[in-house]
C-alpha positions in Angstrom: 64.8 -26.0 -144.5 63.1 -24.8 -141.7 64.3 -22.9 -138.5 64.0 -25.1 -135.1 60.9 -23.8 -134.6 59.3 -25.0 -137.9 59.3 -22.0 -139.7 59.9 -22.5 -143.4 62.9 -20.2 -145.3 65.9 -21.1 -143.5 69.0 -20.8 -145.9 70.8 -24.2 -145.5 74.0 -21.9 -145.0 72.6 -20.1 -141.7 74.9 -22.7 -139.3 78.1 -22.1 -141.2 77.4 -18.2 -141.1 76.9 -18.5 -137.8 80.0 -20.5 -136.9 82.1 -18.3 -138.9 80.8 -15.1 -137.8 80.9 -16.3 -134.2 84.7 -17.4 -134.6 85.7 -14.1 -136.3 84.1 -11.8 -134.0 86.6 -11.7 -131.3 89.6 -10.8 -133.8 87.7 -8.4 -135.9 86.7 -6.4 -133.1 90.4 -6.1 -132.0 91.0 -5.2 -135.2 88.7 -2.6 -135.0 90.2 -1.4 -131.9 93.7 -1.3 -133.6 92.5 1.1 -136.2 90.8 3.2 -134.1 93.7 3.9 -132.4 95.8 4.8 -135.4 97.5 1.1 -135.7 97.5 -1.4 -138.6 95.1 -4.1 -138.5 97.6 -6.7 -139.2 99.2 -6.1 -136.0 96.7 -8.6 -134.8 98.9 -11.6 -135.8 101.3 -10.6 -133.6 99.0 -10.0 -130.8 97.4 -13.8 -131.3 100.4 -15.6 -131.9 102.3 -13.9 -128.7 99.6 -14.8 -126.2 100.9 -17.2 -123.7 99.9 -20.5 -124.6 97.9 -21.4 -121.7 96.5 -18.1 -121.2 93.2 -17.0 -122.3 93.5 -16.0 -126.0 93.3 -12.2 -126.8 90.4 -12.5 -129.1 88.1 -13.2 -126.2 86.7 -16.2 -127.0 87.6 -17.9 -123.7 89.8 -20.7 -125.2 93.4 -21.3 -124.0 95.3 -19.2 -126.6 96.8 -22.4 -127.8 93.6 -23.8 -129.2 92.2 -20.8 -130.7 94.6 -18.9 -133.3 97.9 -19.9 -132.9 100.1 -21.1 -136.0 100.2 -25.0 -135.9 103.2 -26.5 -134.7 103.5 -23.4 -131.7 
């Protein structure tokens, strides 16, 4: 595959990797902050699911919490 500039050698998985790592960047930074302060990384689940539904998601995505990492049906 080619890059948007026409350069050869682009891996066809690159757009998928970019989407994945862009999506997980905020939560991973939150988990790293928890670990650095002596807390457990699995506390992230409670932080993300307890955010006010119409407020911004704590991961920093800029989306409303109800559209970002909330469990289905919440």
